[in-house]
DRENDO-1510 file (C-alpha; in Angstrom, 1 decimal, always signed):
<recs>
REC; n; res; u; v; w
REC; 1; MET; +68.1; +29.3; -16.4 .
REC; 2; LYS; +66.5; +31.4; -18.8 .
REC; 3; VAL; +62.6; +31.0; -19.2 .
REC; 4; SER; +61.1; +31.4; -22.5 .
REC; 5; LYS; +58.2; +33.6; -23.1 .
REC; 6; ALA; +56.2; +30.6; -24.5 .
REC; 7; PHE; +56.7; +28.8; -21.1 .
REC; 8; ILE; +55.4; +31.8; -19.2 .
REC; 9; LEU; +52.6; +32.1; -21.6 .
REC; 10; ALA; +51.7; +28.5; -21.0 .
REC; 11; LEU; +52.0; +28.8; -17.3 .
REC; 12; VAL; +49.7; +31.9; -17.1 .
REC; 13; THR; +47.2; +30.1; -19.3 .
REC; 14; THR; +47.2; +27.2; -17.0 .
REC; 15; VAL; +46.9; +29.1; -13.9 .
REC; 16; LEU; +43.8; +31.2; -15.5 .
REC; 17; ALA; +42.3; +27.9; -16.4 .
REC; 18; CYS; +42.5; +26.4; -12.9 .
REC; 19; LEU; +41.1; +29.6; -11.6 .
REC; 20; ALA; +38.2; +29.4; -14.0 .
REC; 21; ILE; +37.5; +25.7; -13.0 .
REC; 22; ALA; +37.6; +26.7; -9.4 .
REC; 23; CYS; +35.1; +29.4; -10.0 .
REC; 24; SER; +32.8; +27.1; -12.0 .
REC; 25; THR; +32.7; +24.5; -9.2 .
REC; 26; GLU; +31.8; +26.9; -6.5 .
REC; 27; SER; +28.8; +25.6; -4.4 .
REC; 28; GLN; +25.4; +26.8; -5.4 .
REC; 29; ALA; +23.3; +28.2; -2.5 .
REC; 30; VAL; +19.8; +26.8; -2.4 .
REC; 31; LYS; +17.1; +28.0; +0.0 .
REC; 32; ILE; +14.0; +25.8; +1.0 .
REC; 33; GLY; +11.2; +27.2; +3.0 .
REC; 34; LEU; +9.3; +25.3; +5.6 .
REC; 35; LEU; +5.9; +26.3; +7.0 .
REC; 36; SER; +5.7; +24.9; +10.6 .
REC; 37; PRO; +2.9; +25.4; +13.0 .
REC; 38; GLN; +5.0; +27.1; +15.7 .
REC; 39; THR; +1.8; +28.6; +17.1 .
REC; 40; GLY; -1.8; +27.6; +17.1 .
REC; 41; PRO; -3.7; +24.4; +18.0 .
REC; 42; ILE; -0.9; +21.9; +16.8 .
REC; 43; ALA; +2.2; +23.8; +18.1 .
REC; 44; GLN; +3.0; +20.6; +20.0 .
REC; 45; TYR; +3.9; +18.8; +16.8 .
REC; 46; ALA; +6.2; +21.6; +15.4 .
REC; 47; PRO; +9.5; +20.5; +16.9 .
REC; 48; GLY; +9.0; +17.0; +15.4 .
REC; 49; PHE; +8.6; +18.7; +11.8 .
REC; 50; GLU; +11.5; +20.9; +12.3 .
REC; 51; ASP; +13.9; +18.1; +13.8 .
REC; 52; ALA; +12.9; +16.0; +10.4 .
REC; 53; GLY; +13.8; +19.1; +8.4 .
REC; 54; ASP; +17.1; +19.7; +10.0 .
REC; 55; ILE; +18.0; +15.9; +9.4 .
REC; 56; ALA; +17.1; +16.2; +5.7 .
REC; 57; ILE; +19.1; +19.4; +5.1 .
REC; 58; SER; +22.2; +18.0; +7.0 .
REC; 59; GLU; +22.2; +14.9; +4.8 .
REC; 60; LEU; +21.8; +16.8; +1.7 .
REC; 61; ASN; +24.7; +19.0; +2.5 .
REC; 62; VAL; +26.8; +15.9; +2.9 .
REC; 63; THR; +25.6; +14.3; -0.3 .
REC; 64; HIS; +26.1; +17.3; -2.4 .
REC; 65; GLU; +29.1; +18.9; -0.8 .
REC; 66; GLY; +30.9; +21.0; -3.1 .
REC; 67; ASP; +28.0; +21.3; -5.6 .
REC; 68; PHE; +25.1; +22.7; -3.4 .
REC; 69; VAL; +24.8; +24.3; -0.1 .
REC; 70; PHE; +21.1; +23.8; +1.2 .
REC; 71; GLU; +19.5; +26.1; +3.7 .
REC; 72; LEU; +16.1; +25.4; +5.5 .
REC; 73; ILE; +14.2; +28.8; +6.3 .
REC; 74; VAL; +11.5; +28.1; +8.8 .
REC; 75; ALA; +8.5; +30.4; +9.0 .
REC; 76; ASP; +5.5; +30.0; +11.3 .
REC; 77; SER; +2.1; +29.1; +9.7 .
REC; 78; GLY; +0.1; +29.4; +12.9 .
REC; 79; CYS; -2.1; +26.7; +11.5 .
REC; 80; ASP; -4.0; +29.7; +9.9 .
REC; 81; GLY; -4.6; +30.6; +6.2 .
REC; 82; THR; -4.0; +34.3; +6.7 .
REC; 83; GLN; -0.8; +34.0; +8.8 .
REC; 84; ALA; +0.5; +31.3; +6.5 .
REC; 85; ALA; +0.1; +33.5; +3.5 .
REC; 86; THR; +2.0; +36.1; +5.2 .
REC; 87; SER; +4.8; +33.8; +6.1 .
REC; 88; ALA; +4.8; +32.3; +2.6 .
REC; 89; GLN; +5.4; +35.8; +1.1 .
REC; 90; THR; +8.3; +36.2; +3.7 .
REC; 91; LEU; +9.9; +32.9; +2.5 .
REC; 92; ILE; +9.4; +33.8; -1.2 .
REC; 93; ASP; +11.1; +37.4; -0.4 .
REC; 94; SER; +14.0; +35.5; +1.1 .
REC; 95; GLY; +14.6; +33.6; -2.2 .
REC; 96; VAL; +13.3; +30.0; -1.5 .
REC; 97; SER; +13.0; +27.9; -4.4 .
REC; 98; VAL; +10.3; +25.5; -3.0 .
REC; 99; ILE; +8.1; +25.9; +0.0 .
REC; 100; VAL; +7.6; +22.7; +2.1 .
REC; 101; GLY; +4.2; +22.8; +4.0 .
REC; 102; ALA; +2.0; +23.7; +5.5 .
REC; 103; ALA; +0.9; +21.2; +8.1 .
REC; 104; CYS; -2.6; +22.4; +8.5 .
REC; 105; SER; -4.9; +22.2; +5.4 .
REC; 106; GLY; -6.2; +25.8; +5.8 .
REC; 107; ALA; -2.8; +27.2; +6.1 .
REC; 108; THR; -1.7; +25.4; +3.0 .
REC; 109; LEU; -4.6; +26.7; +1.0 .
REC; 110; GLY; -3.8; +30.3; +2.4 .
REC; 111; ALA; +0.0; +30.0; +1.5 .
REC; 112; ILE; -0.7; +28.6; -2.1 .
REC; 113; GLU; -2.6; +31.7; -3.0 .
REC; 114; VAL; +0.6; +33.7; -2.6 .
REC; 115; ALA; +3.1; +31.0; -3.8 .
REC; 116; ALA; +1.3; +30.0; -7.1 .
REC; 117; PRO; +1.2; +33.5; -8.6 .
REC; 118; ALA; +4.8; +33.8; -7.5 .
REC; 119; GLY; +5.9; +30.7; -9.3 .
REC; 120; VAL; +7.1; +28.9; -6.3 .
REC; 121; PRO; +5.8; +25.3; -5.9 .
REC; 122; MET; +4.7; +23.9; -2.5 .
REC; 123; VAL; +4.9; +20.4; -1.1 .
REC; 124; SER; +2.8; +19.6; +2.1 .
REC; 125; TYR; +3.8; +17.1; +4.5 .
REC; 126; ALA; +0.5; +16.9; +6.4 .
REC; 127; SER; -2.4; +18.7; +4.8 .
REC; 128; THR; -5.0; +16.0; +4.1 .
REC; 129; SER; -8.3; +18.0; +3.3 .
REC; 130; PRO; -10.1; +17.0; +0.0 .
REC; 131; ALA; -10.1; +20.8; -0.8 .
REC; 132; VAL; -6.3; +20.7; -1.5 .
REC; 133; THR; -7.1; +18.4; -4.5 .
REC; 134; THR; -9.2; +21.1; -6.2 .
REC; 135; ALA; -7.3; +24.1; -4.9 .
REC; 136; ASP; -6.7; +26.9; -7.6 .
REC; 137; ASP; -2.9; +26.5; -7.6 .
REC; 138; ASN; -2.0; +26.4; -11.4 .
REC; 139; GLY; -0.4; +23.1; -10.8 .
REC; 140; HIS; +1.9; +24.3; -8.0 .
REC; 141; LEU; +0.6; +22.3; -5.0 .
REC; 142; PHE; +1.7; +18.9; -4.3 .
REC; 143; ARG; +1.4; +16.6; -1.1 .
REC; 144; VAL; +2.9; +13.4; +0.3 .
REC; 145; VAL; -0.1; +12.5; +2.3 .
REC; 146; PRO; -3.4; +11.1; +1.0 .
REC; 147; SER; -6.7; +12.9; +0.9 .
REC; 148; ASP; -9.2; +12.7; +3.9 .
REC; 149; ALA; -11.7; +11.2; +1.4 .
REC; 150; GLN; -9.9; +8.0; +2.0 .
REC; 151; GLN; -9.3; +8.6; +5.7 .
REC; 152; ALA; -13.0; +8.9; +6.3 .
REC; 153; VAL; -13.7; +5.3; +4.9 .
REC; 154; ALA; -11.0; +4.0; +7.4 .
REC; 155; LEU; -12.7; +5.8; +10.2 .
REC; 156; VAL; -16.1; +4.3; +9.2 .
REC; 157; ASP; -14.5; +0.7; +9.7 .
REC; 158; VAL; -12.8; +1.6; +12.8 .
REC; 159; THR; -15.8; +3.0; +14.2 .
REC; 160; SER; -17.9; -0.2; +13.4 .
REC; 161; ALA; -15.2; -2.4; +14.9 .
REC; 162; ALA; -15.5; -0.5; +18.1 .
REC; 163; GLY; -19.0; -1.9; +18.3 .
REC; 164; VAL; -20.9; +1.4; +18.3 .
REC; 165; SER; -23.9; +2.4; +16.4 .
REC; 166; ASN; -24.8; +5.8; +17.2 .
REC; 167; PRO; -21.9; +8.2; +16.8 .
REC; 168; ALA; -21.7; +12.0; +17.3 .
REC; 169; VAL; -19.5; +13.9; +15.0 .
REC; 170; LEU; -17.7; +17.0; +16.4 .
REC; 171; TYR; -15.7; +18.7; +13.8 .
REC; 172; MET; -13.8; +22.0; +13.2 .
REC; 173; THR; -15.4; +24.3; +10.8 .
REC; 174; ASN; -12.2; +24.7; +8.7 .
REC; 175; ASP; -11.0; +22.9; +5.5 .
REC; 176; TYR; -9.6; +19.8; +7.4 .
REC; 177; GLY; -12.4; +19.4; +9.9 .
REC; 178; SER; -15.5; +20.0; +7.8 .
REC; 179; GLY; -14.1; +17.8; +4.9 .
REC; 180; LEU; -13.4; +15.0; +7.1 .
REC; 181; GLY; -16.6; +15.3; +9.1 .
REC; 182; ASP; -18.8; +15.5; +6.1 .
REC; 183; ASN; -16.9; +12.5; +4.4 .
REC; 184; PHE; -17.5; +10.4; +7.6 .
REC; 185; ALA; -21.1; +11.2; +7.9 .
REC; 186; SER; -21.7; +10.4; +4.2 .
REC; 187; ASN; -20.0; +7.0; +4.3 .
REC; 188; TRP; -21.5; +6.0; +7.6 .
REC; 189; SER; -24.1; +3.3; +7.2 .
REC; 190; GLY; -26.7; +4.7; +9.7 .
REC; 191; GLU; -27.4; +8.2; +10.8 .
REC; 192; VAL; -25.2; +10.0; +13.1 .
REC; 193; CYS; -26.3; +10.8; +16.6 .
REC; 194; THR; -25.5; +14.5; +16.3 .
REC; 195; GLN; -23.1; +16.6; +14.2 .
REC; 196; VAL; -22.0; +19.9; +15.5 .
REC; 197; GLY; -19.3; +22.1; +14.0 .
REC; 198; TYR; -17.1; +24.7; +15.8 .
REC; 199; ASP; -14.5; +27.3; +15.3 .
REC; 200; PRO; -11.1; +25.9; +16.6 .
REC; 201; SER; -9.7; +29.3; +17.2 .
REC; 202; GLU; -8.8; +29.8; +21.0 .
REC; 203; GLY; -11.9; +31.4; +22.9 .
REC; 204; SER; -14.1; +30.7; +20.0 .
REC; 205; TYR; -15.6; +27.3; +21.2 .
REC; 206; ASP; -17.3; +26.0; +24.3 .
REC; 207; ALA; -15.8; +22.5; +25.1 .
REC; 208; SER; -18.3; +22.1; +27.8 .
REC; 209; ALA; -21.2; +22.9; +25.5 .
REC; 210; LEU; -20.0; +20.6; +22.9 .
REC; 211; ALA; -19.8; +17.6; +25.4 .
REC; 212; THR; -23.3; +18.2; +26.6 .
REC; 213; ALA; -24.6; +18.0; +23.1 .
REC; 214; VAL; -23.0; +14.6; +22.8 .
REC; 215; ILE; -24.7; +13.3; +26.2 .
REC; 216; ASP; -27.9; +15.0; +25.9 .
REC; 217; GLY; -28.2; +13.4; +22.4 .
REC; 218; GLY; -27.5; +9.8; +23.9 .
REC; 219; CYS; -24.6; +9.2; +21.6 .
REC; 220; ASP; -22.7; +6.1; +22.3 .
REC; 221; SER; -19.4; +7.4; +20.8 .
REC; 222; VAL; -17.8; +10.6; +19.5 .
REC; 223; LEU; -15.9; +11.0; +16.1 .
REC; 224; LEU; -13.7; +13.8; +16.9 .
REC; 225; MET; -12.2; +15.9; +13.8 .
REC; 226; SER; -10.0; +18.1; +15.9 .
REC; 227; TYR; -6.7; +19.5; +16.4 .
REC; 228; ALA; -4.7; +19.0; +19.6 .
REC; 229; THR; -5.6; +22.1; +21.7 .
REC; 230; ASP; -9.3; +21.8; +21.3 .
REC; 231; GLY; -9.5; +18.1; +21.0 .
REC; 232; ALA; -7.9; +17.9; +24.6 .
REC; 233; ALA; -10.4; +20.4; +25.9 .
REC; 234; ILE; -13.3; +18.5; +24.4 .
REC; 235; MET; -12.1; +15.0; +25.7 .
REC; 236; GLU; -11.6; +16.7; +29.2 .
REC; 237; ALA; -15.2; +18.2; +29.1 .
REC; 238; LEU; -16.5; +14.8; +28.3 .
REC; 239; SER; -14.8; +13.1; +31.0 .
REC; 240; ALA; -15.9; +15.7; +33.4 .
REC; 241; GLN; -19.4; +15.1; +32.4 .
REC; 242; GLY; -19.1; +11.4; +32.9 .
REC; 243; PHE; -19.2; +10.3; +29.2 .
REC; 244; GLY; -18.1; +6.6; +29.2 .
REC; 245; GLY; -18.5; +5.9; +25.3 .
REC; 246; SER; -15.8; +5.4; +22.7 .
REC; 247; ILE; -13.8; +8.5; +21.3 .
REC; 248; ILE; -12.3; +8.1; +18.0 .
REC; 249; GLY; -10.2; +10.7; +16.1 .
REC; 250; ALA; -8.1; +11.2; +13.0 .
REC; 251; ASP; -4.5; +12.3; +12.4 .
REC; 252; GLY; -4.9; +15.6; +14.0 .
REC; 253; ILE; -4.6; +14.0; +17.3 .
REC; 254; ALA; -2.8; +10.9; +16.4 .
REC; 255; ASP; +0.4; +11.7; +18.0 .
REC; 256; ALA; +2.2; +10.9; +21.3 .
REC; 257; ALA; +2.6; +14.6; +21.8 .
REC; 258; PHE; -1.2; +15.0; +22.1 .
REC; 259; THR; -0.8; +14.4; +25.9 .
REC; 260; ASP; +1.0; +17.8; +26.1 .
REC; 261; ALA; -2.3; +19.5; +25.4 .
REC; 262; PHE; -4.1; +18.1; +28.4 .
REC; 263; THR; -4.5; +19.6; +32.0 .
REC; 264; ASP; -6.0; +16.1; +32.9 .
REC; 265; VAL; -3.9; +13.5; +31.0 .
REC; 266; GLY; -6.2; +10.8; +32.3 .
REC; 267; ALA; -8.8; +12.1; +29.9 .
REC; 268; VAL; -7.0; +10.7; +26.9 .
REC; 269; ASP; -7.2; +7.2; +28.0 .
REC; 270; GLY; -9.0; +4.9; +25.5 .
REC; 271; LEU; -8.8; +7.3; +22.5 .
REC; 272; ILE; -8.4; +5.6; +19.1 .
REC; 273; ALA; -7.1; +7.7; +16.2 .
REC; 274; THR; -5.9; +7.1; +12.6 .
REC; 275; ARG; -3.1; +8.4; +10.8 .
REC; 276; PRO; -1.3; +7.7; +7.4 .
REC; 277; ARG; +0.5; +4.6; +7.4 .
REC; 278; PRO; +4.3; +4.6; +6.6 .
REC; 279; GLY; +5.2; +2.6; +3.4 .
REC; 280; GLU; +6.9; -0.6; +3.3 .
REC; 281; ASP; +10.6; -0.9; +4.8 .
REC; 282; SER; +13.2; +0.7; +2.6 .
REC; 283; THR; +16.8; +1.8; +3.2 .
REC; 284; ALA; +15.3; +5.5; +3.3 .
REC; 285; LYS; +12.9; +4.7; +6.0 .
REC; 286; THR; +15.5; +2.8; +8.1 .
REC; 287; ASN; +18.1; +5.5; +7.7 .
REC; 288; PHE; +15.7; +8.2; +8.5 .
REC; 289; ALA; +14.3; +6.4; +11.6 .
REC; 290; LYS; +17.8; +6.1; +13.1 .
REC; 291; ALA; +18.9; +9.7; +12.3 .
REC; 292; TYR; +15.8; +10.9; +13.9 .
REC; 293; ALA; +16.2; +8.8; +17.2 .
REC; 294; ASP; +19.8; +9.9; +17.2 .
REC; 295; ALA; +18.8; +13.6; +17.0 .
REC; 296; GLY; +16.5; +13.0; +20.0 .
REC; 297; GLY; +13.3; +12.8; +18.1 .
REC; 298; ALA; +10.2; +12.1; +20.1 .
REC; 299; ASP; +8.7; +8.6; +19.7 .
REC; 300; GLY; +5.4; +8.7; +18.2 .
REC; 301; ALA; +5.6; +11.8; +16.4 .
REC; 302; ILE; +3.3; +12.3; +13.4 .
REC; 303; TYR; +4.4; +13.3; +9.9 .
REC; 304; THR; +8.0; +13.5; +10.6 .
REC; 305; GLY; +8.9; +11.1; +7.8 .
REC; 306; GLU; +6.7; +12.9; +5.5 .
REC; 307; THR; +8.4; +16.3; +6.3 .
REC; 308; TYR; +11.8; +14.7; +5.6 .
REC; 309; ASP; +10.5; +13.2; +2.3 .
REC; 310; ALA; +9.0; +16.6; +1.1 .
REC; 311; ILE; +12.4; +18.4; +1.6 .
REC; 312; LYS; +14.3; +15.6; +0.0 .
REC; 313; ILE; +11.8; +15.6; -3.0 .
REC; 314; ALA; +12.1; +19.4; -3.4 .
REC; 315; ALA; +15.8; +19.1; -3.1 .
REC; 316; ALA; +16.2; +16.5; -5.8 .
REC; 317; ALA; +14.0; +18.4; -8.2 .
REC; 318; ILE; +16.3; +21.5; -7.7 .
REC; 319; VAL; +19.5; +19.3; -8.3 .
REC; 320; SER; +17.9; +18.1; -11.5 .
REC; 321; ASP; +17.2; +21.8; -12.6 .
REC; 322; PRO; +19.9; +23.8; -11.1 .
REC; 323; ASP; +19.4; +26.8; -13.1 .
REC; 324; GLY; +15.9; +26.8; -12.0 .
REC; 325; ASP; +14.3; +27.1; -15.4 .
REC; 326; ASP; +11.7; +24.5; -14.8 .
REC; 327; THR; +11.4; +23.7; -11.0 .
REC; 328; LEU; +7.7; +22.8; -11.3 .
REC; 329; GLY; +8.5; +20.2; -14.1 .
REC; 330; ALA; +11.5; +18.9; -12.3 .
REC; 331; LEU; +9.1; +18.3; -9.2 .
REC; 332; LYS; +6.6; +16.4; -11.4 .
REC; 333; LYS; +9.4; +14.2; -12.7 .
REC; 334; THR; +10.9; +13.6; -9.3 .
REC; 335; GLY; +7.5; +12.6; -7.9 .
REC; 336; LYS; +7.3; +9.6; -9.8 .
REC; 337; ASN; +7.8; +6.3; -7.7 .
REC; 338; TYR; +10.0; +8.3; -5.2 .
REC; 339; VAL; +11.1; +6.0; -2.5 .
REC; 340; GLY; +11.3; +7.9; +0.8 .
REC; 341; ALA; +10.9; +7.3; +4.6 .
REC; 342; SER; +7.3; +7.6; +4.4 .
REC; 343; GLY; +6.7; +5.5; +1.4 .
REC; 344; THR; +6.8; +5.5; -2.2 .
REC; 345; HIS; +5.3; +8.5; -3.6 .
REC; 346; THR; +3.9; +9.2; -7.1 .
REC; 347; PHE; +2.2; +12.6; -7.8 .
REC; 348; ASP; -1.0; +12.3; -9.9 .
REC; 349; ALA; -2.2; +15.2; -12.1 .
REC; 350; ASN; -3.7; +17.0; -9.0 .
REC; 351; GLY; -0.4; +16.6; -7.0 .
REC; 352; ASP; -1.9; +13.9; -4.8 .
REC; 353; VAL; -0.5; +10.5; -3.7 .
REC; 354; LEU; -2.6; +7.4; -3.1 .
REC; 355; GLY; -0.8; +6.4; +0.1 .
REC; 356; THR; -0.6; +3.1; +1.6 .
REC; 357; GLY; -3.6; +3.0; +4.1 .
REC; 358; TYR; -3.5; +4.1; +7.8 .
REC; 359; GLU; -2.2; +3.1; +11.2 .
REC; 360; VAL; -4.8; +2.9; +13.8 .
REC; 361; CYS; -3.4; +4.2; +17.0 .
REC; 362; GLN; -4.5; +4.2; +20.5 .
REC; 363; PHE; -3.8; +5.6; +24.1 .
REC; 364; ASP; -3.8; +3.1; +26.9 .
REC; 365; GLY; -3.5; +5.5; +29.8 .
REC; 366; SER; -1.0; +8.0; +28.4 .
REC; 367; THR; +0.9; +5.1; +26.4 .
REC; 368; PHE; +0.7; +5.6; +22.7 .
REC; 369; SER; +0.9; +2.9; +20.3 .
REC; 370; CYS; -0.4; +1.8; +16.8 .
REC; 371; PRO; -1.2; -1.9; +16.9 .
REC; 372; ARG; -3.6; -2.0; +13.9 .
REC; 373; ILE; -3.5; -0.8; +10.2 .
REC; 374; TRP; -6.2; -0.2; +7.6 .
REC; 375; THR; -5.8; -0.6; +3.9 .
REC; 376; ALA; -8.3; -0.2; +1.2 .
REC; 377; ASP; -8.0; -3.8; +0.0 .
REC; 378; GLY; -7.4; -5.4; +3.3 .
REC; 379; GLY; -9.5; -3.5; +5.8 .
REC; 380; LEU; -8.5; -3.7; +9.4 .
REC; 381; SER; -5.8; -6.0; +10.6 .
REC; 382; SER; -2.9; -6.4; +13.0 .
REC; 383; ASN; +0.2; -4.0; +12.4 .
</recs>
């Protein structure tokens, strides 16, 4: 059979067109950075953050198969501003579009000093210091957790409900600890028994001396604005010195894995601690909880839903702006009534969210639970 030149030309044109279509639908590679506290005073919590991150990336690659291939690049923040800045630069050099993190407020503030000038937005999953609100970030810093200006008010109510009247405030002299400690003291109706700041770096504080200050002051309770390693050391020192009063903490120690920081785990018994409350039930919340459990995630882990949401919000912004012309603007649009695993998030002009109140958690022996909640309009109630 004789084949016409016209037919051959049409066939070649069709093949070339198909090749062009195939090339145009090649998956776009997207890198998202995660600053995780793999070392430092909350290293116990890092596996939970990273497990949540892996779940988010796996789901994204199923949802966007054929269009995008997402990769999570993890760097150690060390819960330290200087180290986080170095790690942020490493992530930027590797080509990430957005950095998720950090956990510790000081680490986030150190990292944004590098990320903002580079034009790379950040979405923190756990940094609660009021200083994050006013950071010099050129609009590049967001978070999916509320400011500690609100958590301090919740802690005042929790402390009052514990029936104590003469609390000591022991706080880390970093952005997180000092902000929370000062806000609690200013909202407390009376005077605090004693207020002592300390550097949480390993070897820089004397847990025994801090415990002695509480006991010598005749304090009937302790507000502990700490991370895991230093918080456990102080609680063990208080126990060793016979302190029998209430110990109340915040989200830095409101995690079942806090027990991993103890030599004498019996010293954790009776601790009450607040942490941001998950939002109302939703499909996103249910699906994440199942995926996290199926992946072997630990019960009682803090900020896992928030880590998942921060990555999903970053990814949704990137998908809506695939050319990367305005990732920052896309983040602002995505962060409006975003329904996630940890709640419904809307970024305000400062990149903050309002949140939905706090869980009030406790250790009975070494058993961790969160039987109460606190909300701004309802105060304390059963969970």
